[in-house]
Backbone bond lengths (Angstrom), bond angles and torsions (degrees), N, CA, C in turn:
res aa  C-N    CA-C-N  psi(-1)  N-CA   C-N-CA  omega(-1)  CA-C   N-CA-C  phi
1 M - - - 1.459 - - 1.518 109.91 -
2 R 1.298 117.86 133.21 1.464 122.14 176.51 1.523 108.34 -83.26
3 A 1.364 116.60 107.68 1.452 119.98 -176.46 1.522 109.15 -85.21
4 N 1.360 117.81 97.51 1.442 119.35 -176.30 1.533 112.93 -118.20
5 S 1.298 117.59 18.59 1.446 120.51 175.39 1.519 109.24 -154.33
6 R 1.320 116.15 160.54 1.450 121.14 178.19 1.540 110.82 -60.69
7 T 1.348 115.67 -37.94 1.453 119.76 -178.95 1.527 110.84 -62.27
8 E 1.328 117.24 -43.44 1.469 120.55 179.41 1.527 110.56 -67.66
9 C 1.325 116.41 -38.67 1.471 119.52 178.83 1.526 110.80 -64.98
10 E 1.322 116.99 -42.32 1.462 119.12 177.97 1.516 112.83 -64.95
11 A 1.334 115.58 -35.58 1.472 119.51 177.26 1.529 110.40 -64.86
12 E 1.342 115.45 -41.09 1.470 118.91 179.24 1.538 110.98 -68.17
13 R 1.332 117.42 -38.52 1.454 120.01 176.73 1.523 110.78 -63.10
14 H 1.301 116.77 -41.40 1.458 120.63 179.01 1.508 110.88 -63.91
15 K 1.312 117.76 -40.08 1.463 121.82 178.40 1.521 111.14 -62.40
16 I 1.348 116.72 -42.44 1.459 121.69 178.84 1.528 110.47 -65.64
17 Q 1.334 116.29 -42.66 1.469 120.12 178.46 1.526 110.95 -62.66
18 Q 1.295 116.59 -45.23 1.480 119.29 -178.55 1.515 110.37 -63.12
19 A 1.332 117.88 -39.19 1.447 120.57 177.93 1.544 110.25 -62.44
20 F 1.332 116.99 -40.06 1.480 119.05 177.60 1.537 110.44 -63.24
21 L 1.310 116.46 -44.20 1.471 120.54 -179.53 1.555 110.55 -65.09
22 D 1.329 115.81 -26.84 1.468 119.65 -179.39 1.513 112.07 -87.41
23 G 1.345 117.59 -0.80 1.460 119.46 173.83 1.509 116.27 115.64
24 T 1.340 118.93 3.38 1.454 119.49 174.58 1.526 109.78 -63.36
25 S 1.322 117.92 143.61 1.461 120.54 -175.24 1.516 111.36 -64.52
26 V 1.325 115.73 155.08 1.455 119.57 178.75 1.532 110.29 -65.15
27 H 1.300 117.64 -34.18 1.472 121.25 177.85 1.529 109.60 -58.43
28 A 1.343 116.52 -49.78 1.459 120.34 -179.40 1.519 110.55 -64.18
29 T 1.316 117.07 -36.50 1.470 121.01 -179.04 1.532 111.20 -65.23
30 L 1.328 116.45 -48.94 1.457 119.85 -179.64 1.505 112.16 -65.98
31 Q 1.319 117.23 -35.68 1.454 122.36 177.21 1.547 110.30 -64.30
32 A 1.342 115.44 -41.77 1.477 119.43 179.98 1.520 110.46 -64.28
33 L 1.310 117.51 -43.15 1.468 120.99 178.31 1.523 110.92 -63.81
34 C 1.335 115.80 -38.57 1.451 121.28 179.52 1.541 110.92 -66.30
35 E 1.303 116.62 -46.08 1.473 121.21 -179.63 1.516 110.81 -63.57
36 M 1.323 115.93 -38.47 1.456 119.42 177.25 1.528 111.45 -60.90
37 A 1.325 116.06 -45.90 1.462 120.91 179.50 1.542 110.21 -63.04
38 E 1.319 117.53 -44.58 1.459 120.98 179.99 1.530 110.82 -58.28
39 R 1.307 115.67 -46.43 1.463 120.46 -178.72 1.536 110.98 -61.05
40 N 1.323 115.70 -41.48 1.472 119.38 -178.49 1.531 111.12 -69.50
41 I 1.310 117.22 -36.99 1.471 119.45 177.06 1.527 110.51 -64.12
42 Q 1.309 117.10 -45.88 1.463 120.98 -179.53 1.529 111.37 -64.05
43 E 1.316 117.01 -45.18 1.469 120.46 179.75 1.529 110.34 -65.95
44 S 1.334 116.73 -41.25 1.464 119.85 -177.19 1.517 112.13 -67.58
45 L 1.338 117.02 -36.98 1.451 119.15 178.06 1.537 110.55 -67.60
46 Q 1.317 116.69 -38.50 1.458 120.18 177.29 1.535 110.38 -63.26
47 A 1.347 115.76 -46.13 1.449 119.01 -178.10 1.516 112.62 -66.45
48 S 1.347 116.25 -39.35 1.460 120.13 178.57 1.528 111.48 -65.25
49 S 1.330 115.52 -39.70 1.447 119.98 178.60 1.516 111.91 -63.96
50 R 1.352 115.97 -43.39 1.462 119.62 178.14 1.527 111.53 -63.16
51 A 1.344 115.63 -40.75 1.473 120.40 -177.62 1.514 111.63 -61.32
52 H 1.344 117.30 -31.27 1.450 120.90 -179.18 1.535 113.12 -105.70
53 N 1.346 114.46 7.23 1.445 121.30 177.89 1.550 111.22 54.03
54 L 1.336 115.66 44.17 1.452 122.34 179.50 1.500 110.81 -133.43
55 E 1.302 118.75 133.37 1.449 122.26 172.24 1.535 108.67 -80.81
56 P 1.328 119.13 144.14 1.465 120.27 -179.56 1.528 112.86 -76.36
57 E 1.322 115.96 44.40 1.458 120.45 -179.81 1.534 109.60 -69.73
58 G 1.312 116.32 130.90 1.468 120.38 -178.01 1.497 114.45 88.92
59 L 1.344 117.66 6.85 1.460 122.47 179.03 1.518 110.58 -129.58
60 A 1.312 115.84 130.26 1.468 121.74 172.04 1.531 107.16 -122.06
61 V 1.334 116.33 129.39 1.439 121.61 175.20 1.529 108.48 -96.88
62 L 1.327 115.95 123.11 1.462 121.33 -176.47 1.522 110.38 -116.16
63 A 1.302 115.57 143.59 1.473 122.54 169.06 1.534 106.94 -86.76
64 I 1.327 116.90 134.67 1.460 120.14 177.65 1.534 108.24 -133.60
65 G 1.326 116.39 172.29 1.461 120.61 -179.63 1.512 111.99 64.33
66 G 1.323 115.84 -144.40 1.468 120.20 179.99 1.521 111.63 -60.50
67 F 1.316 115.96 -39.28 1.469 119.84 177.23 1.522 110.58 -60.24
68 G 1.325 115.59 -37.30 1.473 119.83 175.70 1.498 113.01 -64.73
69 R 1.323 116.63 -30.06 1.484 121.25 176.31 1.521 112.16 -81.18
70 R 1.323 116.77 5.99 1.471 123.30 -177.40 1.547 111.01 65.11
71 I 1.322 114.16 36.10 1.477 121.40 177.17 1.522 107.90 -128.14
72 L 1.307 117.38 123.13 1.450 121.90 177.11 1.513 109.79 -138.79
73 F 1.350 115.24 109.72 1.452 120.56 178.90 1.532 109.33 -75.50
74 P 1.341 117.54 158.08 1.470 120.73 -169.96 1.524 115.26 -52.12
75 Y 1.326 118.60 -38.91 1.462 119.89 -175.79 1.536 112.35 -120.24
76 S 1.341 115.68 23.24 1.453 119.79 177.50 1.522 110.16 -80.00
77 D 1.362 114.71 156.52 1.460 119.65 174.87 1.510 110.80 -67.61
78 L 1.319 115.00 152.11 1.449 122.68 176.58 1.524 106.92 -93.80
79 D 1.343 117.20 99.46 1.469 121.88 -174.44 1.523 109.64 -86.86
80 I 1.334 115.97 114.57 1.447 120.00 178.89 1.546 109.84 -132.76
81 L 1.318 114.45 152.13 1.453 122.08 174.94 1.520 108.05 -114.93
82 L 1.332 115.52 128.93 1.466 122.24 173.29 1.522 106.35 -96.67
83 L 1.316 116.57 104.40 1.455 123.38 -174.19 1.516 109.65 -102.06
84 F 1.343 115.89 119.57 1.470 121.20 -177.86 1.520 110.81 -107.59
85 E 1.310 115.32 146.70 1.455 120.28 177.10 1.543 109.73 -65.82
86 N 1.317 115.58 -36.83 1.467 119.76 179.87 1.528 108.84 -163.45
87 G 1.322 115.64 177.59 1.457 120.87 -178.93 1.503 113.28 -64.44
88 R 1.333 118.24 -32.15 1.460 121.83 178.64 1.529 111.33 -61.92
89 A 1.321 115.50 -44.00 1.471 119.36 178.44 1.534 110.54 -63.02
90 E 1.318 116.14 -38.68 1.469 120.28 179.89 1.518 110.61 -62.78
91 Q 1.307 117.04 -45.09 1.466 120.91 178.50 1.530 112.25 -65.57
92 K 1.295 115.81 -42.73 1.477 121.34 -177.86 1.515 111.59 -61.59
93 L 1.349 116.93 -38.34 1.459 121.33 -174.43 1.526 114.03 -98.39
94 E 1.310 116.28 14.60 1.475 119.75 -176.27 1.529 111.88 -56.85
95 A 1.318 118.36 -46.32 1.460 121.52 -178.27 1.534 111.56 -67.43
96 V 1.317 116.32 -36.80 1.471 120.68 178.02 1.519 110.18 -62.26
97 L 1.308 116.12 -45.08 1.488 120.49 -177.95 1.507 110.82 -68.35
98 A 1.321 117.74 -37.61 1.460 119.75 177.98 1.523 111.03 -60.71
99 E 1.333 115.67 -42.16 1.466 119.63 179.23 1.504 111.19 -71.70
100 L 1.342 118.74 -35.75 1.446 121.47 176.79 1.517 110.73 -60.43
101 T 1.321 117.19 -48.90 1.451 121.01 -178.74 1.523 111.20 -63.72
102 R 1.328 115.66 -43.29 1.487 120.16 179.11 1.525 111.48 -61.04
103 T 1.334 115.72 -42.60 1.463 119.61 -179.92 1.534 111.30 -62.27
104 L 1.333 116.97 -43.89 1.456 119.72 179.95 1.521 111.33 -64.02
105 W 1.325 117.38 -41.66 1.473 120.06 175.71 1.510 111.20 -61.25
106 D 1.331 116.28 -42.84 1.461 120.71 179.90 1.523 111.73 -61.28
107 R 1.328 117.01 -30.59 1.454 121.35 178.80 1.531 113.63 -85.72
108 G 1.311 116.78 4.61 1.472 120.92 173.74 1.501 115.77 94.01
109 F 1.358 118.77 11.22 1.450 120.60 177.56 1.523 109.86 -89.83
110 R 1.317 115.74 137.03 1.471 120.68 177.00 1.530 107.32 -91.33
111 V 1.303 115.62 95.36 1.458 121.97 -171.46 1.535 110.97 -84.45
112 S 1.321 115.41 128.94 1.440 122.51 173.35 1.531 106.92 -122.38
113 S 1.317 116.64 97.58 1.478 119.39 -171.87 1.518 110.72 -114.27
114 A 1.322 114.46 151.54 1.455 123.39 172.21 1.496 107.73 -129.50
115 A 1.337 117.00 152.99 1.463 122.39 -178.89 1.517 109.25 -124.95
116 R 1.316 116.56 133.08 1.460 122.82 178.24 1.510 110.17 -143.76
117 T 1.343 117.14 147.04 1.464 120.27 167.89 1.520 106.59 -92.68
118 L 1.336 116.15 169.16 1.460 120.15 177.61 1.529 111.25 -60.44
119 D 1.324 116.54 -40.45 1.453 120.11 178.88 1.530 111.43 -63.41
120 E 1.321 116.68 -42.69 1.472 120.06 178.28 1.532 112.22 -64.81
121 S 1.316 115.70 -25.14 1.463 120.09 -179.65 1.527 112.94 -75.75
122 K 1.323 116.16 -7.55 1.473 119.47 178.74 1.518 112.06 -77.36
123 Q 1.324 116.69 -14.87 1.466 121.51 -178.35 1.513 110.80 -110.91
124 V 1.321 116.72 148.13 1.459 122.53 171.73 1.529 107.92 -101.88
125 E 1.325 116.86 120.45 1.452 121.38 -179.42 1.538 108.69 -75.93
126 R 1.281 116.34 117.20 1.470 119.93 -173.50 1.511 112.24 -67.68
127 E 1.325 117.41 -23.32 1.457 119.51 -179.88 1.546 111.55 -92.29
128 N 1.319 116.02 3.89 1.484 119.28 -176.89 1.525 108.98 -138.54
129 V 1.316 116.81 51.83 1.447 120.61 -177.73 1.519 112.57 -64.66
130 E 1.345 116.91 -32.45 1.451 119.76 -179.22 1.527 111.95 -59.53
131 F 1.332 116.28 -35.18 1.478 119.66 178.01 1.530 110.29 -62.96
132 H 1.328 115.46 -43.34 1.483 118.69 -177.48 1.525 111.41 -70.44
133 L 1.310 117.08 -28.25 1.467 119.47 173.69 1.535 109.96 -68.81
134 S 1.327 115.78 -40.96 1.464 118.75 179.15 1.530 110.70 -66.01
135 M 1.330 117.68 -25.25 1.465 121.51 177.67 1.518 112.85 -69.82
136 M 1.326 117.32 -17.78 1.468 119.97 176.98 1.533 111.54 -63.37
137 D 1.321 115.59 -24.32 1.473 120.12 -177.24 1.534 110.50 -107.07
138 R 1.325 115.78 37.98 1.459 120.84 -176.17 1.531 111.83 -79.91
139 R 1.314 115.45 154.94 1.461 120.95 170.13 1.531 108.73 -160.36
140 F 1.299 115.49 153.20 1.469 122.11 -178.07 1.521 110.62 -73.93
141 L 1.349 116.13 139.00 1.448 121.24 177.08 1.517 113.40 -117.62
142 A 1.342 116.80 -49.34 1.455 121.25 -173.63 1.517 110.98 -159.87
143 G 1.320 115.25 167.59 1.457 120.19 176.51 1.511 113.25 96.94
144 D 1.331 114.31 -142.17 1.459 123.52 -173.73 1.544 109.08 -92.95
145 Q 1.325 115.58 104.44 1.453 119.42 -174.74 1.540 112.38 -69.25
146 T 1.341 117.81 -23.26 1.464 119.19 179.17 1.532 110.90 -65.35
147 V 1.340 117.62 -31.21 1.457 120.38 176.67 1.521 110.19 -64.92
148 Y 1.316 115.70 -42.39 1.466 121.73 178.94 1.544 109.01 -63.30
149 Q 1.292 116.66 -42.77 1.472 120.33 -178.89 1.539 111.30 -63.75
150 K 1.324 116.83 -37.05 1.471 120.24 176.02 1.525 110.34 -63.94
151 L 1.319 117.22 -39.20 1.454 121.04 177.32 1.521 110.83 -61.12
152 E 1.314 115.61 -46.69 1.457 121.61 -175.17 1.539 112.36 -72.75
153 Q 1.287 117.37 -38.78 1.468 121.16 -171.74 1.520 114.12 -94.09
154 K 1.359 117.80 -30.57 1.455 120.58 -173.83 1.519 115.26 -114.03
155 V 1.335 116.07 -34.45 1.469 119.18 -171.97 1.534 112.30 -93.61
156 L 1.318 117.76 -58.12 1.459 119.93 -170.24 1.522 115.58 -70.98
157 P 1.345 120.12 -33.64 1.476 116.62 178.38 1.516 113.08 -55.50
158 R 1.312 117.83 -42.84 1.476 120.38 178.43 1.526 110.54 -71.88
159 T 1.331 117.53 -44.54 1.462 121.24 -177.66 1.515 111.23 -60.20
160 E 1.322 117.06 -44.71 1.465 120.34 -177.97 1.523 111.03 -67.80
161 K 1.323 116.29 -31.93 1.460 119.20 178.03 1.522 111.29 -71.08
162 V 1.343 116.51 -43.85 1.472 121.39 -179.17 1.519 111.86 -64.46
163 Y 1.330 116.64 -40.43 1.456 120.68 -173.39 1.521 113.17 -99.19
164 R 1.321 119.06 10.50 1.467 121.26 -173.34 1.534 111.32 -58.51
165 S 1.313 117.80 -50.07 1.455 119.57 -176.19 1.529 110.88 -65.51
166 F 1.331 116.43 -36.97 1.474 119.94 179.00 1.542 110.16 -65.14
167 L 1.342 117.49 -44.32 1.447 120.14 178.21 1.504 111.97 -63.47
168 H 1.347 116.11 -39.46 1.453 122.02 174.06 1.517 110.34 -52.22
169 E 1.299 115.71 -53.21 1.456 122.25 -175.12 1.539 111.18 -65.77
170 E 1.333 116.21 -45.65 1.461 118.63 -177.75 1.513 113.57 -69.59
171 L 1.324 116.82 -36.62 1.455 120.65 176.19 1.510 111.06 -62.00
172 T 1.341 116.62 -42.85 1.462 120.17 177.51 1.539 110.87 -62.73
173 K 1.329 117.16 -42.31 1.465 119.93 178.59 1.517 111.60 -62.37
174 L 1.352 116.38 -46.30 1.447 120.78 -179.35 1.522 110.61 -61.06
175 T 1.315 116.47 -41.69 1.466 121.04 -177.53 1.526 111.01 -66.92
176 K 1.327 116.99 -46.66 1.442 119.75 179.76 1.542 111.39 -65.63
177 R 1.322 117.09 -35.66 1.459 120.77 177.66 1.532 110.42 -64.11
178 R 1.333 116.20 -43.30 1.480 121.14 178.45 1.534 110.69 -62.16
179 L 1.321 116.02 -47.62 1.467 119.66 -179.33 1.531 111.58 -61.88
180 A 1.344 115.93 -40.23 1.475 119.47 179.38 1.515 111.56 -64.19
181 K 1.336 116.37 -35.75 1.460 121.29 178.87 1.532 110.52 -55.69
182 Y 1.315 116.12 -32.61 1.473 121.69 -178.84 1.515 112.48 -104.93
183 G 1.346 115.91 21.78 1.458 119.46 173.58 1.507 114.76 73.96
184 N 1.344 118.23 12.53 1.494 121.23 178.41 1.503 113.04 56.53
185 T 1.341 116.28 35.02 1.479 118.71 178.74 1.509 109.06 -140.76
186 I 1.319 115.71 146.74 1.461 120.84 176.36 1.521 110.74 -81.00
187 F 1.322 117.48 -15.88 1.467 121.08 -170.98 1.511 111.46 -89.71
188 H 1.321 114.46 85.24 1.455 122.32 172.72 1.528 108.59 -113.54
189 L 1.323 115.72 142.12 1.467 119.71 -177.94 1.536 110.44 -65.53
190 E 1.327 116.34 -35.50 1.456 121.53 176.84 1.554 107.90 -130.67
191 P 1.314 117.49 78.83 1.477 120.92 -172.33 1.521 112.48 -70.45
192 N 1.325 114.19 150.50 1.470 121.35 169.40 1.528 106.20 -88.57
193 V 1.316 116.89 111.28 1.478 120.70 -170.70 1.528 112.77 -73.17
194 K 1.309 116.38 -8.66 1.470 119.10 175.19 1.523 111.91 -94.77
195 D 1.345 117.49 -50.27 1.467 121.23 -166.65 1.511 116.78 -106.72
196 S 1.342 118.58 -23.71 1.456 118.12 -178.10 1.497 111.18 -73.73
197 P 1.347 119.67 160.59 1.468 121.88 179.16 1.532 110.99 -51.02
198 G 1.315 115.07 132.34 1.453 120.17 -175.55 1.511 114.57 88.72
199 G 1.331 116.32 -2.39 1.455 120.16 177.78 1.515 112.05 -85.43
200 L 1.320 116.71 -177.36 1.463 122.18 -175.95 1.505 112.44 -62.13
201 R 1.337 117.44 -30.52 1.459 119.98 179.98 1.517 112.04 -62.77
202 D 1.331 117.69 -29.97 1.469 119.71 176.23 1.525 110.97 -61.66
203 F 1.298 116.65 -41.32 1.469 120.94 179.03 1.522 111.28 -65.50
204 H 1.330 116.48 -43.99 1.454 120.20 179.73 1.528 110.82 -64.65
205 A 1.340 116.91 -42.23 1.439 120.39 -179.35 1.529 111.26 -62.18
206 S 1.334 116.38 -37.78 1.473 119.97 177.17 1.516 110.93 -62.67
207 A 1.320 116.52 -42.12 1.478 120.65 -179.81 1.524 109.84 -67.17
208 W 1.339 117.59 -41.34 1.465 120.14 178.73 1.532 111.47 -62.06
209 M 1.327 116.35 -40.85 1.461 119.86 -179.82 1.521 111.35 -60.82
210 R 1.323 116.63 -39.83 1.453 119.17 178.42 1.543 110.80 -68.58
211 Q 1.337 116.10 -38.31 1.459 118.99 178.48 1.504 112.71 -66.60
212 V 1.328 116.54 -45.69 1.448 120.99 -179.48 1.522 110.20 -61.74
213 A 1.320 116.21 -35.87 1.452 120.12 179.83 1.529 112.82 -76.30
214 G 1.347 115.35 -3.62 1.456 119.13 179.87 1.504 113.47 83.46
215 R 1.359 115.54 15.59 1.467 118.88 177.15 1.494 108.85 -100.25
216 A 1.321 117.46 163.24 1.451 122.35 -179.91 1.530 109.52 -64.44
217 S 1.336 116.88 151.38 1.442 121.65 -179.35 1.528 111.90 -71.88
218 E 1.315 116.93 -15.18 1.465 118.61 176.23 1.529 109.75 -68.52
219 I 1.332 115.75 153.72 1.457 120.84 179.12 1.525 108.91 -68.17
220 R 1.304 116.39 120.62 1.455 120.04 179.20 1.533 109.02 -111.17
221 G 1.331 114.26 153.54 1.447 118.73 -179.65 1.517 112.05 77.32
222 A 1.284 116.72 6.83 1.468 120.82 -179.67 1.527 108.02 -119.01
223 D 1.306 116.86 145.21 1.440 119.00 177.45 1.527 110.38 -80.92
224 I 1.317 115.33 175.78 1.479 120.56 -175.28 1.518 110.67 -60.97
225 V 1.319 118.19 -39.54 1.452 121.90 -178.58 1.527 110.43 -61.13
226 E 1.336 116.91 -48.12 1.453 120.36 -178.97 1.516 111.66 -64.72
227 R 1.338 117.87 -39.45 1.452 121.24 177.14 1.515 110.67 -61.57
228 D 1.330 116.11 -44.25 1.470 119.79 179.36 1.525 111.42 -64.43
229 L 1.330 116.90 -37.48 1.450 119.83 177.77 1.541 110.97 -60.80
230 A 1.342 116.30 -42.51 1.450 121.29 -179.99 1.525 110.46 -64.38
231 L 1.315 117.78 -44.20 1.452 120.96 -178.54 1.511 111.58 -68.81
232 N 1.320 117.13 -35.34 1.482 121.35 174.98 1.502 109.95 -65.97
233 A 1.329 117.11 -38.17 1.475 120.20 178.96 1.508 110.20 -65.93
234 V 1.320 117.92 -42.42 1.463 121.29 177.65 1.526 110.28 -61.04
235 D 1.311 117.43 -41.56 1.455 122.27 -179.88 1.511 110.14 -63.05
236 F 1.342 117.43 -45.70 1.464 121.87 -178.74 1.529 110.25 -63.89
237 I 1.320 117.86 -50.56 1.458 121.16 -175.36 1.520 111.01 -70.25
238 S 1.333 117.47 -31.93 1.469 120.28 174.07 1.531 110.52 -64.30
239 Q 1.330 116.15 -38.46 1.461 119.10 177.44 1.512 110.32 -64.79
240 V 1.327 116.79 -39.60 1.465 120.63 177.30 1.533 109.81 -63.30
241 R 1.310 118.04 -44.82 1.458 120.10 -178.54 1.536 111.57 -63.92
242 C 1.305 116.55 -41.93 1.478 120.24 177.16 1.524 109.81 -61.46
243 F 1.309 117.77 -43.12 1.463 123.34 176.66 1.522 111.08 -58.54
244 L 1.346 117.61 -43.83 1.449 121.63 179.99 1.533 111.58 -63.39
245 H 1.318 117.01 -42.58 1.453 120.76 178.94 1.528 111.17 -60.33
246 Y 1.319 115.98 -44.61 1.464 119.28 -178.92 1.535 111.20 -69.99
247 Q 1.314 116.62 -37.53 1.469 119.79 179.19 1.509 111.79 -67.13
248 N 1.344 116.56 -40.26 1.465 120.66 -175.75 1.525 113.63 -89.31
249 G 1.309 116.21 -20.48 1.471 119.55 -177.55 1.508 112.85 70.32
250 R 1.319 116.69 24.24 1.478 120.99 -179.58 1.535 107.60 -164.01
251 N 1.354 115.50 174.36 1.451 120.66 -179.42 1.542 109.99 -81.54
252 D 1.313 114.76 72.01 1.472 123.25 -179.64 1.522 107.24 -118.31
253 N 1.327 116.55 116.46 1.458 122.19 -172.65 1.523 114.03 -107.50
254 T 1.315 117.63 18.74 1.469 122.61 -178.84 1.503 109.75 -90.42
255 L 1.328 115.92 123.26 1.451 122.40 178.88 1.521 109.82 -86.90
256 T 1.323 115.95 87.72 1.461 121.60 -174.97 1.521 111.49 -74.26
257 Y 1.366 115.77 166.22 1.466 119.82 177.00 1.529 111.45 -55.17
258 E 1.321 114.70 -44.47 1.469 118.65 -177.64 1.510 112.37 -61.23
259 L 1.328 115.62 -42.62 1.471 119.58 -178.98 1.504 112.30 -75.81
260 Q 1.337 117.87 -25.77 1.472 121.20 172.49 1.520 110.40 -61.06
261 T 1.330 115.46 -42.18 1.447 120.31 179.80 1.527 111.23 -65.49
262 I 1.326 117.38 -42.51 1.477 120.49 179.20 1.517 109.87 -65.50
263 A 1.346 116.64 -43.08 1.477 120.78 179.80 1.524 110.48 -60.33
264 A 1.334 116.55 -42.93 1.465 120.84 179.89 1.528 110.98 -63.78
265 E 1.323 116.02 -42.90 1.471 119.41 179.95 1.511 112.03 -62.73
266 E 1.340 116.04 -31.10 1.463 120.55 179.82 1.526 113.65 -90.67
267 S 1.365 115.58 -0.59 1.474 120.59 -176.31 1.515 110.08 55.23
268 L 1.338 117.71 40.19 1.456 122.89 -175.74 1.522 111.04 -57.68
269 G 1.316 116.92 122.43 1.455 122.21 176.50 1.526 115.15 77.36
270 A 1.327 116.46 -10.53 1.472 120.77 -179.60 1.532 107.73 -88.66
271 K 1.295 117.15 106.98 1.440 120.78 -170.61 1.531 114.05 -72.80
272 D 1.343 116.57 -12.28 1.441 119.78 178.90 1.538 112.22 -81.53
273 G 1.333 117.29 -14.54 1.450 121.52 177.84 1.519 114.89 72.61
274 L 1.327 118.69 8.78 1.473 121.69 -178.93 1.517 110.77 -71.66
275 K 1.333 116.13 143.61 1.464 121.39 175.88 1.514 109.60 -74.51
276 R 1.308 115.48 134.94 1.464 121.30 179.39 1.518 109.70 -137.60
277 N 1.332 115.34 154.15 1.471 117.45 171.10 1.531 107.43 -84.06
278 A 1.317 116.93 175.91 1.493 120.98 -173.98 1.513 110.99 -63.03
279 A 1.317 117.88 -39.90 1.496 120.98 -178.03 1.514 109.27 -64.65
280 E 1.329 117.61 -42.24 1.461 120.22 -179.53 1.542 110.31 -67.13
281 W 1.311 116.07 -40.19 1.470 119.06 -178.92 1.535 110.01 -68.74
282 M 1.325 118.18 -36.40 1.458 120.57 178.93 1.525 112.27 -66.01
283 R 1.309 117.23 -27.10 1.471 119.00 175.98 1.509 109.97 -64.14
284 I 1.360 117.71 -34.66 1.454 121.04 174.86 1.529 110.22 -64.89
285 Y 1.347 114.53 -43.65 1.458 118.62 179.47 1.533 110.32 -59.74
286 Y 1.324 117.65 -47.65 1.461 120.35 -177.08 1.528 111.96 -65.71
287 R 1.305 117.63 -31.09 1.445 119.71 176.87 1.528 110.25 -64.18
288 H 1.320 116.75 -44.11 1.472 119.98 178.38 1.516 110.46 -68.56
289 A 1.313 117.01 -39.73 1.473 120.71 178.77 1.527 110.55 -61.04
290 R 1.324 116.61 -41.02 1.467 120.85 178.83 1.528 110.57 -61.92
291 T 1.328 117.17 -38.68 1.475 119.74 178.19 1.519 112.06 -59.96
292 L 1.332 116.74 -47.81 1.473 120.59 -178.34 1.516 111.61 -68.64
293 H 1.335 116.40 -37.48 1.467 119.29 -179.68 1.524 110.97 -69.62
294 H 1.306 116.45 -37.97 1.471 120.53 176.78 1.520 110.29 -61.06
295 Q 1.320 117.11 -42.55 1.462 120.83 178.45 1.520 111.12 -61.61
296 L 1.323 116.10 -42.26 1.474 119.86 178.91 1.521 111.10 -65.01
297 Q 1.318 117.18 -43.15 1.462 119.68 -179.43 1.524 111.44 -62.43
298 R 1.313 115.80 -36.08 1.456 118.93 176.59 1.532 111.21 -65.96
299 S 1.357 115.61 -39.57 1.456 118.81 177.76 1.521 111.69 -64.55
300 L 1.346 116.90 -39.30 1.459 120.26 176.80 1.510 110.81 -64.36
301 S 1.319 117.12 -38.64 1.466 120.75 178.60 1.517 110.54 -64.27
302 L 1.302 117.89 -41.75 1.471 122.81 178.88 1.536 109.36 -63.83
303 Q 1.361 115.14 -36.94 1.468 119.12 175.86 1.499 111.17 -59.47
304 S 1.356 115.97 -44.37 1.462 120.80 -176.92 1.522 111.51 -65.08
305 I 1.341 115.30 -40.69 1.470 120.59 -179.90 1.516 109.95 -65.80
306 T 1.363 116.52 -41.39 1.456 121.21 -179.73 1.528 110.99 -63.74
307 A 1.317 116.04 -37.42 1.467 121.11 -176.52 1.527 112.10 -72.80
308 Q 1.332 118.50 -21.53 1.461 121.51 -174.61 1.537 110.37 -77.63
């Protein structure tokens, strides 16, 4: 379907939501939301370019963060990078980009965009480390692919090498600060399934640590069973987060008492379909949270050993 109006976009979102409620997997749900966003970005850039009689030469639109990982939760921000070959291209396409952003907002997307030239991408902003971490999950979406290729082949290999130890250090600080905010424990009565210990951010932080260290993003040093446990945990907690977004109608990732009861009644994420009360269902949640937190703690330990 060509989504060219807010009404059509809302209809497609409703269809995806209903499929999730009817039992479609969380993986398929997040992929569908992601593909919908990609299509709208590509169509909107084409339409904006035609409206101003300008080709998007010198501009590459990149997905970053969760969107870059091909994961988009129902009410998450749409993280994109507007990458320009130089300042002239940025000035030339200013009106096109203004219309692109406005069109996406009009269609119901919560756009979180950043703009950089290739030269600006050679530096890591020390006060904005989170942005550079989100750049680890970048991918090309639309526009001038040669600009993206220059970023990948000429700019980032050197930048990532120069700033590797700094990103190592800052990622560790950010991670420990986040964990401390939640008391360094997975056992919260109403956990934040994204940010608290054992949440999805633990899994992402582990992957970033391996990438920053120059290791593959796959789990290394773990056997097949442990790897499968981690992936199952991500699947379960992702399903919970998707459920929370739909229940709350916003980007709220707190698993409240009330929603624990509803999740238990629906056997959310429990593939055996057995009926459980909230306390029994939360034991499943904590088991998965413990898996992800253990993986992160091991990554932090490897960081410490490497630094010595």
